[in-house]
ROSENU-765702 format. One record per atom (N, C-alpha, C, O, CB): atom name; y, z, x. Coordinates in steps of 0.05 Angstrom, whole numbers. Glycine has a CB too. Layout:
N
+------+--------+--------+--------+
: doti :     yy :     zz :     xx :
+------+--------+--------+--------+
:   CA :      Y :      Z :      X :
...
+------+--------+--------+--------+
//
This chain:
86
+------+--------+--------+--------+
: doti :     yy :     zz :     xx :
+------+--------+--------+--------+
:    N :   4027 :  -2625 :  -1613 :
:   CA :   3999 :  -2625 :  -1611 :
:    C :   3986 :  -2638 :  -1635 :
:    O :   3965 :  -2652 :  -1633 :
:   CB :   3988 :  -2597 :  -1607 :
:    N :   3999 :  -2634 :  -1658 :
:   CA :   3988 :  -2645 :  -1682 :
:    C :   3986 :  -2676 :  -1682 :
:    O :   3968 :  -2687 :  -1694 :
:   CB :   4005 :  -2636 :  -1706 :
:    N :   4005 :  -2688 :  -1669 :
:   CA :   4006 :  -2717 :  -1668 :
:    C :   3992 :  -2729 :  -1644 :
:    O :   3989 :  -2753 :  -1642 :
:   CB :   4035 :  -2726 :  -1668 :
:    N :   3982 :  -2712 :  -1627 :
:   CA :   3968 :  -2721 :  -1603 :
:    C :   3942 :  -2734 :  -1609 :
:    O :   3935 :  -2755 :  -1598 :
:   CB :   3964 :  -2698 :  -1583 :
:    N :   3927 :  -2723 :  -1628 :
:   CA :   3900 :  -2733 :  -1634 :
:    C :   3901 :  -2761 :  -1646 :
:    O :   3886 :  -2778 :  -1636 :
:   CB :   3887 :  -2714 :  -1654 :
:    N :   3918 :  -2767 :  -1666 :
:   CA :   3919 :  -2795 :  -1676 :
:    C :   3927 :  -2814 :  -1654 :
:    O :   3917 :  -2837 :  -1653 :
:   CB :   3938 :  -2797 :  -1699 :
:    N :   3945 :  -2806 :  -1637 :
:   CA :   3954 :  -2823 :  -1615 :
:    C :   3931 :  -2828 :  -1595 :
:    O :   3928 :  -2850 :  -1585 :
:   CB :   3978 :  -2812 :  -1601 :
:    N :   3915 :  -2807 :  -1590 :
:   CA :   3893 :  -2810 :  -1572 :
:    C :   3872 :  -2829 :  -1584 :
:    O :   3859 :  -2845 :  -1570 :
:   CB :   3880 :  -2783 :  -1566 :
:    N :   3868 :  -2827 :  -1610 :
:   CA :   3848 :  -2844 :  -1624 :
:    C :   3857 :  -2873 :  -1622 :
:    O :   3840 :  -2890 :  -1617 :
:   CB :   3845 :  -2835 :  -1653 :
:    N :   3882 :  -2879 :  -1626 :
:   CA :   3892 :  -2906 :  -1624 :
:    C :   3890 :  -2915 :  -1595 :
:    O :   3884 :  -2939 :  -1590 :
:   CB :   3921 :  -2907 :  -1634 :
:    N :   3896 :  -2898 :  -1577 :
:   CA :   3896 :  -2905 :  -1549 :
:    C :   3868 :  -2913 :  -1540 :
:    O :   3865 :  -2931 :  -1523 :
:   CB :   3906 :  -2881 :  -1532 :
:    N :   3847 :  -2900 :  -1551 :
:   CA :   3820 :  -2906 :  -1543 :
:    C :   3813 :  -2935 :  -1549 :
:    O :   3800 :  -2948 :  -1532 :
:   CB :   3801 :  -2888 :  -1558 :
:    N :   3821 :  -2945 :  -1572 :
:   CA :   3815 :  -2973 :  -1579 :
:    C :   3831 :  -2993 :  -1563 :
:    O :   3822 :  -3015 :  -1559 :
:   CB :   3820 :  -2977 :  -1608 :
:    N :   3854 :  -2985 :  -1554 :
:   CA :   3870 :  -3003 :  -1538 :
:    C :   3860 :  -3005 :  -1509 :
:    O :   3868 :  -3023 :  -1494 :
:   CB :   3899 :  -2995 :  -1539 :
:    N :   3844 :  -2986 :  -1501 :
:   CA :   3834 :  -2985 :  -1473 :
:    C :   3816 :  -3009 :  -1467 :
:    O :   3814 :  -3017 :  -1444 :
:   CB :   3819 :  -2960 :  -1468 :
:    N :   3804 :  -3021 :  -1487 :
:   CA :   3787 :  -3044 :  -1482 :
:    C :   3803 :  -3067 :  -1470 :
:    O :   3792 :  -3084 :  -1457 :
:   CB :   3773 :  -3053 :  -1508 :
:    N :   3829 :  -3067 :  -1476 :
:   CA :   3846 :  -3089 :  -1467 :
:    C :   3864 :  -3080 :  -1444 :
:    O :   3880 :  -3097 :  -1434 :
:   CB :   3863 :  -3099 :  -1490 :
:    N :   3862 :  -3056 :  -1435 :
:   CA :   3880 :  -3047 :  -1414 :
:    C :   3863 :  -3038 :  -1390 :
:    O :   3839 :  -3034 :  -1392 :
:   CB :   3898 :  -3024 :  -1423 :
:    N :   3876 :  -3035 :  -1368 :
:   CA :   3863 :  -3026 :  -1343 :
:    C :   3872 :  -2998 :  -1338 :
:    O :   3891 :  -2988 :  -1348 :
:   CB :   3869 :  -3045 :  -1319 :
:    N :   3857 :  -2985 :  -1320 :
:   CA :   3863 :  -2957 :  -1313 :
:    C :   3891 :  -2954 :  -1301 :
:    O :   3903 :  -2933 :  -1302 :
:   CB :   3842 :  -2946 :  -1295 :
:    N :   3900 :  -2975 :  -1288 :
:   CA :   3927 :  -2973 :  -1276 :
:    C :   3948 :  -2968 :  -1297 :
:    O :   3969 :  -2956 :  -1291 :
:   CB :   3933 :  -2999 :  -1260 :
:    N :   3944 :  -2977 :  -1321 :
:   CA :   3964 :  -2973 :  -1342 :
:    C :   3965 :  -2943 :  -1350 :
:    O :   3985 :  -2934 :  -1360 :
:   CB :   3957 :  -2990 :  -1367 :
:    N :   3943 :  -2929 :  -1346 :
:   CA :   3942 :  -2901 :  -1353 :
:    C :   3962 :  -2884 :  -1336 :
:    O :   3973 :  -2865 :  -1346 :
:   CB :   3914 :  -2890 :  -1349 :
:    N :   3966 :  -2893 :  -1312 :
:   CA :   3984 :  -2878 :  -1294 :
:    C :   4013 :  -2879 :  -1303 :
:    O :   4029 :  -2863 :  -1293 :
:   CB :   3981 :  -2888 :  -1266 :
:    N :   4020 :  -2898 :  -1320 :
:   CA :   4047 :  -2900 :  -1329 :
:    C :   4053 :  -2881 :  -1353 :
:    O :   4076 :  -2879 :  -1361 :
:   CB :   4054 :  -2929 :  -1337 :
:    N :   4032 :  -2868 :  -1363 :
:   CA :   4036 :  -2850 :  -1386 :
:    C :   4047 :  -2824 :  -1375 :
:    O :   4037 :  -2812 :  -1356 :
:   CB :   4008 :  -2845 :  -1400 :
:    N :   4069 :  -2814 :  -1388 :
:   CA :   4083 :  -2791 :  -1379 :
:    C :   4069 :  -2765 :  -1386 :
:    O :   4067 :  -2746 :  -1370 :
:   CB :   4111 :  -2790 :  -1390 :
:    N :   4058 :  -2763 :  -1411 :
:   CA :   4045 :  -2739 :  -1420 :
:    C :   4019 :  -2735 :  -1405 :
:    O :   4002 :  -2753 :  -1405 :
:   CB :   4040 :  -2740 :  -1451 :
:    N :   4015 :  -2712 :  -1392 :
:   CA :   3992 :  -2707 :  -1375 :
:    C :   3966 :  -2708 :  -1391 :
:    O :   3946 :  -2719 :  -1381 :
:   CB :   3995 :  -2680 :  -1361 :
:    N :   3965 :  -2696 :  -1415 :
:   CA :   3940 :  -2696 :  -1430 :
:    C :   3933 :  -2725 :  -1439 :
:    O :   3909 :  -2732 :  -1437 :
:   CB :   3943 :  -2679 :  -1455 :
:    N :   3952 :  -2740 :  -1447 :
:   CA :   3946 :  -2768 :  -1455 :
:    C :   3937 :  -2784 :  -1431 :
:    O :   3919 :  -2801 :  -1433 :
:   CB :   3971 :  -2781 :  -1468 :
:    N :   3950 :  -2780 :  -1408 :
:   CA :   3943 :  -2794 :  -1384 :
:    C :   3914 :  -2787 :  -1376 :
:    O :   3898 :  -2805 :  -1369 :
:   CB :   3962 :  -2787 :  -1361 :
:    N :   3907 :  -2762 :  -1377 :
:   CA :   3879 :  -2754 :  -1370 :
:    C :   3859 :  -2765 :  -1389 :
:    O :   3837 :  -2773 :  -1382 :
:   CB :   3877 :  -2724 :  -1368 :
:    N :   3866 :  -2766 :  -1415 :
:   CA :   3848 :  -2777 :  -1435 :
:    C :   3844 :  -2807 :  -1430 :
:    O :   3821 :  -2817 :  -1431 :
:   CB :   3859 :  -2773 :  -1464 :
:    N :   3865 :  -2821 :  -1424 :
:   CA :   3864 :  -2849 :  -1418 :
:    C :   3847 :  -2855 :  -1394 :
:    O :   3830 :  -2873 :  -1394 :
:   CB :   3892 :  -2860 :  -1413 :
:    N :   3850 :  -2839 :  -1373 :
:   CA :   3834 :  -2842 :  -1349 :
:    C :   3805 :  -2836 :  -1354 :
:    O :   3787 :  -2849 :  -1344 :
:   CB :   3845 :  -2824 :  -1326 :
:    N :   3800 :  -2815 :  -1370 :
:   CA :   3772 :  -2807 :  -1376 :
:    C :   3758 :  -2830 :  -1391 :
:    O :   3735 :  -2836 :  -1385 :
:   CB :   3772 :  -2782 :  -1393 :
:    N :   3772 :  -2842 :  -1410 :
:   CA :   3759 :  -2864 :  -1425 :
:    C :   3756 :  -2889 :  -1409 :
:    O :   3736 :  -2903 :  -1412 :
:   CB :   3776 :  -2869 :  -1450 :
:    N :   3775 :  -2895 :  -1392 :
:   CA :   3774 :  -2920 :  -1376 :
:    C :   3753 :  -2918 :  -1354 :
:    O :   3740 :  -2938 :  -1347 :
:   CB :   3801 :  -2927 :  -1365 :
:    N :   3750 :  -2894 :  -1342 :
:   CA :   3731 :  -2890 :  -1320 :
:    C :   3705 :  -2879 :  -1330 :
:    O :   3685 :  -2879 :  -1315 :
:   CB :   3743 :  -2873 :  -1299 :
:    N :   3704 :  -2869 :  -1355 :
:   CA :   3681 :  -2856 :  -1366 :
:    C :   3673 :  -2832 :  -1348 :
:    O :   3649 :  -2828 :  -1342 :
:   CB :   3657 :  -2876 :  -1369 :
:    N :   3693 :  -2817 :  -1340 :
:   CA :   3688 :  -2793 :  -1323 :
:    C :   3699 :  -2768 :  -1336 :
:    O :   3722 :  -2767 :  -1344 :
:   CB :   3702 :  -2797 :  -1295 :
:    N :   3681 :  -2749 :  -1339 :
:   CA :   3688 :  -2724 :  -1353 :
:    C :   3708 :  -2707 :  -1337 :
:    O :   3721 :  -2689 :  -1348 :
:   CB :   3663 :  -2708 :  -1358 :
:    N :   3710 :  -2712 :  -1311 :
:   CA :   3728 :  -2696 :  -1295 :
:    C :   3757 :  -2697 :  -1305 :
:    O :   3772 :  -2677 :  -1303 :
:   CB :   3727 :  -2704 :  -1266 :
:    N :   3765 :  -2719 :  -1316 :
:   CA :   3792 :  -2722 :  -1327 :
:    C :   3794 :  -2706 :  -1353 :
:    O :   3816 :  -2695 :  -1359 :
:   CB :   3799 :  -2751 :  -1332 :
:    N :   3773 :  -2704 :  -1368 :
:   CA :   3774 :  -2688 :  -1393 :
:    C :   3779 :  -2659 :  -1387 :
:    O :   3793 :  -2645 :  -1402 :
:   CB :   3747 :  -2691 :  -1408 :
:    N :   3768 :  -2649 :  -1365 :
:   CA :   3772 :  -2620 :  -1359 :
:    C :   3801 :  -2614 :  -1351 :
:    O :   3809 :  -2591 :  -1350 :
:   CB :   3754 :  -2613 :  -1336 :
:    N :   3817 :  -2634 :  -1346 :
:   CA :   3845 :  -2630 :  -1339 :
:    C :   3863 :  -2629 :  -1364 :
:    O :   3887 :  -2624 :  -1363 :
:   CB :   3855 :  -2653 :  -1321 :
:    N :   3851 :  -2635 :  -1388 :
:   CA :   3866 :  -2633 :  -1413 :
:    C :   3869 :  -2604 :  -1421 :
:    O :   3849 :  -2590 :  -1422 :
:   CB :   3852 :  -2650 :  -1435 :
:    N :   3894 :  -2596 :  -1427 :
:   CA :   3899 :  -2568 :  -1432 :
:    C :   3890 :  -2558 :  -1460 :
:    O :   3880 :  -2536 :  -1462 :
:   CB :   3929 :  -2563 :  -1429 :
:    N :   3894 :  -2574 :  -1480 :
:   CA :   3886 :  -2566 :  -1507 :
:    C :   3856 :  -2566 :  -1510 :
:    O :   3843 :  -2586 :  -1505 :
:   CB :   3899 :  -2585 :  -1528 :
:    N :   3845 :  -2544 :  -1518 :
:   CA :   3816 :  -2540 :  -1520 :
:    C :   3802 :  -2560 :  -1538 :
:    O :   3782 :  -2571 :  -1531 :
:   CB :   3809 :  -2513 :  -1529 :
:    N :   3813 :  -2564 :  -1562 :
:   CA :   3800 :  -2583 :  -1581 :
:    C :   3801 :  -2611 :  -1570 :
:    O :   3782 :  -2626 :  -1573 :
:   CB :   3814 :  -2581 :  -1608 :
:    N :   3823 :  -2619 :  -1558 :
:   CA :   3826 :  -2646 :  -1547 :
:    C :   3807 :  -2649 :  -1523 :
:    O :   3795 :  -2671 :  -1520 :
:   CB :   3855 :  -2651 :  -1538 :
:    N :   3803 :  -2628 :  -1508 :
:   CA :   3785 :  -2629 :  -1485 :
:    C :   3756 :  -2634 :  -1495 :
:    O :   3742 :  -2650 :  -1484 :
:   CB :   3787 :  -2603 :  -1469 :
:    N :   3748 :  -2619 :  -1516 :
:   CA :   3721 :  -2622 :  -1527 :
:    C :   3717 :  -2649 :  -1539 :
:    O :   3696 :  -2661 :  -1538 :
:   CB :   3715 :  -2600 :  -1547 :
:    N :   3738 :  -2660 :  -1552 :
:   CA :   3737 :  -2686 :  -1564 :
:    C :   3733 :  -2707 :  -1542 :
:    O :   3716 :  -2726 :  -1545 :
:   CB :   3763 :  -2693 :  -1580 :
:    N :   3747 :  -2704 :  -1520 :
:   CA :   3744 :  -2723 :  -1497 :
:    C :   3716 :  -2721 :  -1485 :
:    O :   3704 :  -2741 :  -1480 :
:   CB :   3765 :  -2716 :  -1476 :
:    N :   3707 :  -2697 :  -1481 :
:   CA :   3680 :  -2693 :  -1470 :
:    C :   3658 :  -2704 :  -1488 :
:    O :   3639 :  -2716 :  -1478 :
:   CB :   3675 :  -2663 :  -1465 :
:    N :   3661 :  -2701 :  -1514 :
:   CA :   3642 :  -2712 :  -1532 :
:    C :   3640 :  -2742 :  -1530 :
:    O :   3619 :  -2754 :  -1531 :
:   CB :   3649 :  -2704 :  -1561 :
:    N :   3663 :  -2755 :  -1526 :
:   CA :   3664 :  -2784 :  -1524 :
:    C :   3653 :  -2794 :  -1497 :
:    O :   3638 :  -2814 :  -1496 :
:   CB :   3692 :  -2794 :  -1529 :
:    N :   3660 :  -2780 :  -1476 :
:   CA :   3651 :  -2789 :  -1450 :
:    C :   3621 :  -2785 :  -1447 :
:    O :   3607 :  -2803 :  -1436 :
:   CB :   3666 :  -2773 :  -1428 :
:    N :   3611 :  -2762 :  -1456 :
:   CA :   3582 :  -2757 :  -1453 :
:    C :   3566 :  -2767 :  -1477 :
:    O :   3541 :  -2767 :  -1476 :
:   CB :   3578 :  -2727 :  -1451 :
:    N :   3579 :  -2776 :  -1498 :
:   CA :   3566 :  -2785 :  -1523 :
:    C :   3547 :  -2763 :  -1533 :
:    O :   3524 :  -2769 :  -1540 :
:   CB :   3550 :  -2811 :  -1518 :
:    N :   3557 :  -2739 :  -1534 :
:   CA :   3541 :  -2716 :  -1543 :
:    C :   3556 :  -2701 :  -1565 :
:    O :   3579 :  -2693 :  -1561 :
:   CB :   3534 :  -2696 :  -1520 :
:    N :   3543 :  -2698 :  -1588 :
:   CA :   3555 :  -2685 :  -1611 :
:    C :   3559 :  -2655 :  -1606 :
:    O :   3575 :  -2642 :  -1621 :
:   CB :   3538 :  -2689 :  -1635 :
:    N :   3546 :  -2643 :  -1587 :
:   CA :   3548 :  -2614 :  -1583 :
:    C :   3576 :  -2606 :  -1577 :
:    O :   3585 :  -2584 :  -1585 :
:   CB :   3529 :  -2606 :  -1560 :
:    N :   3592 :  -2623 :  -1564 :
:   CA :   3620 :  -2616 :  -1558 :
:    C :   3636 :  -2616 :  -1584 :
:    O :   3656 :  -2601 :  -1586 :
:   CB :   3632 :  -2636 :  -1538 :
:    N :   3628 :  -2632 :  -1603 :
:   CA :   3643 :  -2633 :  -1629 :
:    C :   3642 :  -2606 :  -1643 :
:    O :   3661 :  -2599 :  -1656 :
:   CB :   3631 :  -2656 :  -1647 :
:    N :   3620 :  -2593 :  -1641 :
:   CA :   3617 :  -2567 :  -1655 :
:    C :   3634 :  -2545 :  -1643 :
:    O :   3638 :  -2524 :  -1656 :
:   CB :   3588 :  -2558 :  -1654 :
:    N :   3645 :  -2549 :  -1620 :
:   CA :   3663 :  -2530 :  -1607 :
:    C :   3692 :  -2534 :  -1616 :
:    O :   3710 :  -2518 :  -1608 :
:   CB :   3661 :  -2531 :  -1577 :
:    N :   3698 :  -2555 :  -1631 :
:   CA :   3725 :  -2561 :  -1640 :
:    C :   3731 :  -2544 :  -1664 :
:    O :   3716 :  -2544 :  -1683 :
:   CB :   3728 :  -2591 :  -1646 :
:    N :   3754 :  -2530 :  -1663 :
:   CA :   3762 :  -2512 :  -1685 :
:    C :   3776 :  -2527 :  -1707 :
:    O :   3774 :  -2519 :  -1731 :
:   CB :   3780 :  -2490 :  -1674 :
:    N :   3791 :  -2547 :  -1701 :
:   CA :   3806 :  -2562 :  -1721 :
:    C :   3787 :  -2579 :  -1737 :
:    O :   3774 :  -2596 :  -1727 :
:   CB :   3828 :  -2580 :  -1707 :
:    N :   3785 :  -2573 :  -1763 :
:   CA :   3765 :  -2585 :  -1781 :
:    C :   3766 :  -2615 :  -1782 :
:    O :   3746 :  -2629 :  -1779 :
:   CB :   3767 :  -2574 :  -1808 :
:    N :   3790 :  -2626 :  -1785 :
:   CA :   3792 :  -2656 :  -1786 :
:    C :   3783 :  -2669 :  -1760 :
:    O :   3769 :  -2689 :  -1761 :
:   CB :   3821 :  -2664 :  -1793 :
:    N :   3791 :  -2658 :  -1738 :
:   CA :   3783 :  -2669 :  -1712 :
:    C :   3753 :  -2666 :  -1708 :
:    O :   3741 :  -2684 :  -1697 :
:   CB :   3799 :  -2655 :  -1689 :
:    N :   3742 :  -2643 :  -1716 :
:   CA :   3713 :  -2639 :  -1714 :
:    C :   3698 :  -2661 :  -1730 :
:    O :   3679 :  -2672 :  -1720 :
:   CB :   3706 :  -2611 :  -1724 :
:    N :   3707 :  -2666 :  -1755 :
:   CA :   3694 :  -2686 :  -1771 :
:    C :   3697 :  -2714 :  -1760 :
:    O :   3679 :  -2730 :  -1761 :
:   CB :   3705 :  -2685 :  -1799 :
:    N :   3721 :  -2719 :  -1749 :
:   CA :   3725 :  -2745 :  -1736 :
:    C :   3707 :  -2748 :  -1712 :
:    O :   3695 :  -2769 :  -1708 :
:   CB :   3755 :  -2747 :  -1726 :
:    N :   3704 :  -2728 :  -1696 :
:   CA :   3686 :  -2728 :  -1673 :
:    C :   3657 :  -2733 :  -1681 :
:    O :   3643 :  -2749 :  -1670 :
:   CB :   3689 :  -2702 :  -1657 :
:    N :   3649 :  -2718 :  -1702 :
:   CA :   3621 :  -2721 :  -1711 :
:    C :   3616 :  -2749 :  -1723 :
:    O :   3594 :  -2760 :  -1721 :
:   CB :   3615 :  -2700 :  -1732 :
:    N :   3637 :  -2761 :  -1734 :
:   CA :   3635 :  -2788 :  -1745 :
:    C :   3633 :  -2809 :  -1724 :
:    O :   3620 :  -2829 :  -1727 :
:   CB :   3658 :  -2794 :  -1763 :
:    N :   3646 :  -2804 :  -1701 :
:   CA :   3647 :  -2824 :  -1679 :
:    C :   3622 :  -2823 :  -1662 :
:    O :   3612 :  -2843 :  -1652 :
:   CB :   3671 :  -2820 :  -1663 :
:    N :   3612 :  -2799 :  -1658 :
:   CA :   3590 :  -2795 :  -1639 :
:    C :   3564 :  -2795 :  -1655 :
:    O :   3560 :  -2777 :  -1672 :
:   CB :   3592 :  -2768 :  -1623 :
:    N :   3547 :  -2813 :  -1650 :
:   CA :   3522 :  -2815 :  -1665 :
:    C :   3499 :  -2804 :  -1649 :
:    O :   3476 :  -2803 :  -1658 :
:   CB :   3515 :  -2844 :  -1672 :
+------+--------+--------+--------+
//
């Protein structure tokens, strides 16, 4: 779980060059749902993410709302979320 967040952050930037069809080839369910949420900009995929902090991070990005960032318990991830969402 510790390494999931940096991978998700890197994955977000690579989505600009990939299509949603590439998301389906991802084996990890949480990563796949994050990829789909970012590519479709649909929060329904975020709700399928099991880890609570990762789910709130995803929701904050999809909705562009900082309120989800405040629900994140992991301090570094919370600060990252607050830095990304203006």
